[in-house]
C-alpha positions as CSV (number, residue, x, y, z in Angstrom):
1,M,46.7,-108.9,-85.7
2,S,45.3,-107.9,-89.1
3,R,41.8,-106.5,-89.4
4,K,40.7,-109.7,-91.2
5,G,42.1,-111.7,-88.3
6,V,40.1,-109.7,-85.8
7,V,36.9,-110.1,-87.7
8,L,37.5,-113.9,-88.0
9,R,38.2,-114.2,-84.2
10,K,35.0,-112.2,-83.4
11,R,33.0,-114.3,-85.7
12,A,34.4,-117.5,-84.2
13,A,33.5,-116.2,-80.7
14,R,29.9,-115.7,-81.7
15,E,29.5,-119.2,-83.3
16,P,27.6,-121.7,-81.1
17,R,29.9,-124.4,-79.8
18,L,29.3,-128.0,-78.7
19,A,31.1,-128.6,-75.5
20,L,32.4,-132.2,-75.7
21,P,32.1,-134.8,-74.4
22,L,28.3,-135.0,-73.9
23,H,27.1,-137.3,-71.1
24,T,24.0,-139.3,-70.7
25,Q,23.0,-141.8,-68.0
26,R,25.2,-144.6,-69.4
27,L,27.1,-143.1,-72.3
28,V,29.7,-140.5,-73.3
29,L,29.5,-138.9,-76.7
30,R,32.9,-137.6,-77.7
31,D,35.1,-137.0,-80.7
32,F,36.8,-140.0,-82.3
33,R,40.5,-140.6,-81.7
34,D,43.0,-142.3,-83.9
35,E,43.0,-145.4,-81.7
36,D,39.2,-145.9,-82.2
37,F,39.5,-147.3,-85.7
38,E,39.7,-151.0,-85.0
39,A,36.8,-150.8,-82.5
40,M,34.8,-148.8,-85.0
41,C,35.2,-151.5,-87.6
42,R,33.5,-154.0,-85.3
43,Y,30.2,-152.3,-85.7
44,A,30.6,-150.3,-88.9
45,L,31.4,-153.4,-91.0
46,D,28.5,-155.4,-89.4
47,P,25.7,-155.8,-92.0
48,R,23.2,-156.1,-89.2
49,V,24.1,-152.6,-88.1
50,T,24.5,-151.0,-91.5
51,R,21.5,-152.6,-93.2
52,Y,19.5,-149.4,-93.5
53,L,22.3,-146.9,-93.7
54,F,23.0,-144.9,-96.9
55,L,26.7,-144.6,-96.8
56,A,28.0,-147.6,-94.8
57,P,31.5,-148.9,-95.6
58,R,31.7,-152.4,-96.9
59,T,35.5,-153.1,-96.6
60,V,38.2,-152.1,-94.1
61,E,39.6,-149.8,-96.8
62,E,36.3,-147.9,-97.1
63,A,36.0,-147.8,-93.3
64,R,39.5,-146.2,-93.1
65,Q,38.5,-143.6,-95.7
66,H,35.3,-142.8,-93.7
67,F,37.3,-142.7,-90.5
68,D,39.7,-140.2,-92.0
69,R,36.8,-138.0,-93.1
70,I,35.5,-138.1,-89.5
71,L,38.8,-136.8,-88.2
72,G,38.9,-134.2,-90.9
73,W,35.5,-132.8,-89.9
74,Q,36.8,-132.2,-86.4
75,A,39.2,-129.6,-87.7
76,E,36.7,-127.7,-89.8
77,R,35.8,-124.1,-88.7
78,P,33.0,-123.4,-88.6
79,R,32.3,-127.0,-87.8
80,E,29.1,-128.4,-89.3
81,V,29.5,-132.1,-88.9
82,F,29.7,-133.7,-85.5
83,E,30.3,-137.4,-86.0
84,L,30.8,-138.6,-82.5
85,A,31.9,-141.8,-80.8
86,V,29.4,-143.4,-78.5
87,E,31.3,-144.9,-75.5
88,L,29.9,-146.9,-72.6
89,T,30.6,-145.5,-69.1
90,T,30.4,-148.9,-67.5
91,A,31.7,-152.3,-68.7
92,E,29.3,-154.5,-70.6
93,P,29.9,-158.2,-70.9
94,H,31.4,-159.2,-74.3
95,T,31.0,-155.6,-75.6
96,A,33.8,-153.1,-76.4
97,R,33.6,-149.7,-74.6
98,L,33.2,-148.1,-78.0
99,A,29.5,-148.9,-78.6
100,G,28.8,-147.0,-81.8
101,A,28.6,-143.6,-83.5
102,C,26.1,-140.8,-83.8
103,N,26.0,-137.5,-85.7
104,L,24.6,-134.1,-85.6
105,T,24.9,-132.3,-88.9
106,L,24.0,-128.6,-89.4
107,V,22.4,-129.1,-92.8
108,A,20.9,-125.6,-93.2
109,P,20.6,-122.3,-91.2
110,G,18.5,-123.2,-88.2
111,E,18.2,-126.9,-89.0
112,G,20.1,-130.0,-87.8
113,D,20.0,-133.6,-88.8
114,I,20.6,-136.4,-86.3
115,G,21.4,-140.1,-86.6
116,Y,23.1,-143.0,-84.9
117,M,24.3,-146.6,-85.1
118,L,25.1,-149.0,-82.3
119,H,26.7,-152.3,-81.9
120,H,24.0,-155.0,-82.3
121,E,24.6,-156.4,-78.8
122,L,23.3,-153.1,-77.4
123,W,20.0,-153.0,-79.3
124,R,16.6,-152.9,-77.5
125,R,18.2,-151.6,-74.2
126,G,17.4,-147.9,-74.5
127,F,20.9,-146.8,-75.6
128,A,19.7,-145.4,-78.9
129,T,17.1,-143.3,-77.1
130,E,19.8,-141.9,-74.8
131,V,21.8,-140.9,-77.8
132,A,18.9,-139.4,-79.8
133,C,17.9,-137.3,-76.7
134,A,21.4,-136.0,-76.2
135,L,21.7,-135.0,-79.9
136,R,18.2,-133.4,-79.9
137,D,19.0,-131.3,-76.8
138,A,22.4,-130.3,-78.1
139,A,20.8,-129.1,-81.4
140,F,18.2,-127.0,-79.6
141,G,20.2,-126.0,-76.5
142,N,23.8,-125.5,-77.8
143,F,23.1,-124.4,-81.3
144,Q,19.7,-122.8,-80.8
145,L,18.4,-124.4,-83.9
146,E,14.8,-124.0,-85.0
147,R,14.2,-127.5,-86.3
148,V,15.7,-131.0,-85.9
149,I,15.2,-133.7,-88.5
150,S,16.0,-137.3,-89.1
151,T,15.7,-139.3,-92.4
152,I,15.1,-143.0,-91.9
153,D,14.6,-145.9,-94.3
154,V,10.9,-146.8,-94.3
155,R,11.8,-150.4,-93.3
156,N,13.8,-149.4,-90.2
157,E,11.0,-149.8,-87.7
158,A,13.4,-149.8,-84.7
159,S,14.9,-146.4,-85.5
160,I,11.4,-145.0,-86.3
161,R,10.2,-146.0,-82.8
162,V,13.3,-144.4,-81.2
163,I,13.0,-141.1,-83.1
164,E,9.3,-140.9,-82.3
165,K,10.0,-141.6,-78.6
166,V,12.3,-138.5,-78.4
167,G,9.6,-136.3,-79.9
168,L,10.2,-136.1,-83.7
169,R,7.1,-136.6,-85.8
170,W,6.5,-137.9,-89.3
171,E,6.5,-135.1,-91.9
172,A,6.8,-136.8,-95.3
173,T,7.8,-139.9,-97.2
174,Y,10.3,-139.6,-100.0
175,R,10.2,-142.2,-102.7
176,K,13.5,-143.3,-104.1
177,F,15.2,-140.8,-101.8
178,K,18.7,-142.2,-102.2
179,Q,20.5,-145.0,-103.9
180,A,22.6,-147.3,-101.7
181,R,24.1,-150.7,-102.5
182,G,22.4,-150.8,-105.8
183,Q,18.9,-150.1,-104.4
184,W,16.8,-147.0,-104.3
185,R,15.7,-146.3,-100.8
186,D,12.3,-145.0,-99.7
187,C,12.6,-142.8,-96.6
188,H,10.5,-141.1,-94.0
189,L,11.4,-137.6,-92.9
190,F,10.8,-136.9,-89.2
191,S,11.1,-133.5,-87.6
192,M,10.7,-131.5,-84.4
193,P,10.3,-127.7,-84.2
194,R,11.9,-125.8,-81.4
195,V,8.5,-124.8,-80.0
196,A,7.7,-128.5,-79.4
197,W,11.0,-129.1,-77.6
198,E,10.5,-126.0,-75.4
199,S,6.9,-127.1,-74.6
200,A,8.1,-130.6,-73.6
201,R,10.7,-129.2,-71.3
């Protein structure tokens, strides 16, 4: 092996890794697979689910493009975007096993951004809290990050309650933070430092 190859192998060995899948009480967080596309469209193209999201697909073609990006991120090294499928471990009436998606993105050295979206039939049942807790713990535990953040549309009261429940606190409000679907979005920034996570544990 060349000297460059040895250096790259050693560097890869030192990089924190996320051992997938992640398990919660009722969910499995795993990488997406090719066969997940149709199930993903059921929630990703639902305007009730995507109402407050910045980059939600609006057509099957846009959903396909996004899905291909997700699969591409899985192959990146070092991997910085973990867009994961949220799968139910037990059958739920009238609901597909693929319940939604979540993400942990390494946005800066020592900092990760978390987010999620779930099928509307699973709202108000604690699933989002399970997902957010798992992502938070992976950020601090697996990646040894110093700070976890989440940026949420100011109108998204349900997500604000979830993110506060798992320990993130309001830090700032950004006016006209991003433009989505022809509208400028005002957003809250929530954050949690590592010391707060360690104290809570």
